[in-house]
C-alpha positions as CSV (number, residue, x, y, z in Angstrom):
1,M,17.4,-8.1,-11.3
2,L,15.1,-8.1,-8.3
3,Q,16.1,-10.2,-5.3
4,L,13.2,-10.7,-2.9
5,E,15.6,-10.9,0.0
6,N,16.7,-7.3,-0.6
7,I,13.2,-5.8,0.0
8,T,13.0,-3.8,3.2
9,P,10.1,-1.8,4.7
10,E,11.3,1.4,3.0
11,W,10.3,-0.1,-0.4
12,T,7.1,0.8,-2.3
13,L,4.7,-1.6,-4.1
14,F,2.8,-0.4,-7.2
15,L,-0.1,-2.6,-8.3
16,D,-2.1,-2.6,-11.4
17,R,-5.8,-3.2,-10.7
18,D,-7.7,-5.2,-13.3
19,G,-6.1,-8.6,-13.8
20,V,-4.0,-8.3,-10.6
21,I,-6.4,-7.5,-7.8
22,N,-9.7,-8.3,-9.6
23,H,-10.9,-10.3,-12.6
24,E,-10.8,-8.4,-15.9
25,K,-13.7,-8.2,-18.3
26,N,-12.5,-9.4,-21.7
27,N,-12.2,-6.3,-24.0
28,D,-14.6,-4.4,-21.7
29,Y,-14.6,-2.3,-18.5
30,I,-15.6,-2.9,-15.0
31,L,-18.5,-0.4,-15.0
32,H,-19.8,-0.7,-11.4
33,K,-19.0,-2.4,-8.1
34,D,-21.3,-5.4,-8.9
35,E,-18.9,-6.3,-11.7
36,F,-15.8,-6.1,-9.5
37,H,-14.7,-9.5,-8.3
38,F,-11.5,-10.0,-6.3
39,Y,-9.2,-12.9,-7.3
40,D,-9.2,-15.6,-4.6
41,G,-6.7,-14.8,-1.9
42,V,-5.9,-11.3,-3.0
43,T,-7.3,-9.4,0.0
44,K,-5.4,-11.8,2.3
45,A,-2.3,-11.3,0.2
46,L,-2.5,-7.6,0.5
47,A,-2.8,-7.9,4.3
48,T,0.3,-10.1,4.2
49,L,2.2,-7.7,2.0
50,R,1.4,-4.6,4.1
51,P,4.3,-4.9,6.6
52,F,6.9,-5.4,3.8
53,F,6.3,-2.0,2.1
54,R,6.2,1.6,3.3
55,Y,3.6,2.4,0.6
56,I,1.2,0.2,-1.5
57,L,-0.3,2.1,-4.4
58,I,-2.5,1.2,-7.3
59,T,-1.9,2.6,-10.8
60,T,-4.6,1.8,-13.3
61,N,-5.6,2.9,-16.8
62,Q,-9.4,3.6,-16.8
63,K,-10.2,4.6,-20.4
64,G,-13.9,3.7,-19.8
65,V,-14.3,7.0,-17.9
66,G,-12.6,9.0,-20.7
67,K,-14.9,7.3,-23.3
68,G,-17.9,8.1,-21.2
69,V,-19.1,4.5,-20.8
70,M,-18.9,5.0,-17.1
71,R,-18.9,8.0,-14.8
72,L,-16.1,9.1,-12.5
73,E,-18.6,8.5,-9.7
74,D,-18.9,4.9,-10.8
75,L,-15.1,4.5,-10.7
76,Q,-15.0,6.1,-7.2
77,N,-17.7,3.7,-6.0
78,I,-15.8,0.7,-7.3
79,H,-12.6,1.9,-5.6
80,Q,-14.4,2.6,-2.3
81,Y,-15.8,-0.9,-2.3
82,M,-12.4,-2.3,-3.1
83,L,-10.7,-0.4,-0.3
84,T,-13.3,-1.3,2.2
85,E,-12.9,-5.0,1.4
86,I,-9.1,-4.8,1.6
87,E,-9.2,-3.0,4.9
88,Q,-11.7,-5.5,6.4
89,A,-9.1,-8.2,5.5
90,G,-6.4,-6.3,7.4
91,G,-4.7,-4.6,4.4
92,S,-4.5,-1.1,3.2
93,I,-3.8,0.9,0.0
94,D,-2.1,4.3,0.5
95,Q,-3.4,5.8,-2.8
96,I,-5.1,5.0,-6.1
97,Y,-3.9,6.7,-9.2
98,F,-5.9,6.3,-12.4
99,C,-5.6,7.6,-15.9
100,A,-8.8,8.1,-17.9
101,D,-7.0,9.6,-20.9
102,L,-7.9,8.1,-24.3
103,F,-4.6,8.7,-26.1
104,D,-1.6,6.4,-25.7
105,D,0.8,9.4,-25.7
106,S,-0.7,10.8,-22.5
107,P,2.1,11.1,-20.0
108,N,-0.1,9.4,-17.3
109,R,-1.3,6.5,-19.4
110,K,0.7,3.3,-18.9
111,P,3.2,2.4,-20.2
112,N,4.2,6.1,-19.7
113,P,5.4,6.8,-16.2
114,G,3.3,9.8,-15.2
115,M,1.3,8.0,-12.5
116,A,4.6,6.9,-10.8
117,F,5.8,10.5,-10.9
118,Q,2.4,11.7,-9.4
119,A,3.0,9.2,-6.5
120,K,6.6,10.5,-6.0
121,A,5.2,14.1,-5.8
122,D,2.6,13.0,-3.3
123,F,5.0,10.9,-1.3
124,P,8.5,12.5,-1.7
125,D,10.2,9.7,0.3
126,I,9.3,7.1,-2.4
127,D,12.5,5.8,-4.0
128,L,11.6,4.5,-7.4
129,S,14.8,2.4,-7.5
130,K,13.4,0.7,-4.4
131,S,9.9,0.1,-5.9
132,I,8.2,-2.8,-7.6
133,M,5.4,-2.7,-10.2
134,I,3.2,-5.8,-10.3
135,G,1.0,-6.1,-13.4
136,N,-0.6,-8.6,-15.8
137,R,0.3,-6.9,-19.1
138,P,3.5,-6.0,-20.9
139,S,2.4,-2.3,-20.7
140,D,2.6,-2.6,-16.9
141,M,6.1,-3.9,-17.1
142,K,7.1,-1.1,-19.5
143,F,5.5,1.4,-17.1
144,G,7.7,0.0,-14.2
145,R,10.8,0.2,-16.4
146,N,10.0,3.7,-17.6
147,A,9.7,4.8,-14.0
148,G,13.0,3.1,-12.9
149,M,11.3,0.3,-10.9
150,Y,11.6,-3.4,-10.7
151,T,8.8,-5.4,-12.3
152,V,6.9,-8.5,-11.4
153,F,4.6,-10.1,-14.0
154,V,1.5,-12.1,-12.8
155,A,0.2,-14.6,-15.4
156,T,-3.5,-14.3,-14.4
157,T,-4.7,-13.1,-17.8
158,H,-1.8,-13.4,-20.2
159,P,0.1,-16.6,-19.4
160,E,1.4,-16.6,-23.0
161,V,3.8,-13.6,-22.3
162,P,7.3,-15.0,-22.6
163,F,9.6,-15.2,-19.7
164,P,12.5,-14.4,-19.3
165,D,11.9,-11.0,-20.8
166,P,14.0,-7.9,-20.4
167,D,11.1,-5.9,-19.0
168,I,10.2,-8.6,-16.4
169,D,12.3,-9.3,-13.3
170,L,10.2,-12.0,-11.7
171,R,7.0,-13.9,-12.8
172,F,4.3,-15.4,-10.5
173,E,1.0,-17.0,-11.2
174,D,-0.8,-14.3,-9.2
175,L,-0.5,-11.8,-6.4
176,P,-1.0,-14.4,-3.6
177,A,1.9,-16.4,-5.0
178,F,4.1,-13.3,-4.9
179,A,3.0,-12.7,-1.3
180,E,3.8,-16.3,-0.4
181,A,7.2,-16.1,-1.9
182,L,8.0,-13.0,0.1
183,I,6.9,-14.7,3.3
184,Q,9.1,-17.7,2.6
185,I,12.1,-15.6,1.9
186,S,11.5,-13.6,5.1
187,K,11.5,-16.9,7.1
188,L,14.9,-17.7,5.8
189,Q,16.5,-14.4,6.9
């Protein structure tokens, strides 16, 4: 079970994108940057979280590219916009991993852990046992578990997901609530 007071700056934070950082489109894809809207307080939360983690990484399934409803260039433009806004708020993301594969058995498509292993290959000092996956879907939680991480569920889009759940260590309303909890714990230490 994840204890927030055990987090040290050698830990890694993995984040899902849609439904954690930005509003999801219901049963559709964010196709261009004009459709990308941050949740309130997320850019500030990411700046708050930066000193707590060695790496902050995004892992996101992006089937829209694989289906051809958006181009890779569109996804790159969305991510460049997102990174610029996060950096202007004082935060940073070390790397974005995405899977455009259409088939659920793809090793890189969450809940399969391939994107976590890509990150470990790129950043060999990542310790997956000292990593947290934050997501808004059960598949994000299974991805975290499959990679050997702790998991934090945010109830932004699926508040009906039961808790406690064996795949979920902690649950928060949203990413800013998680950041605030980490700040409060750090003040007590």
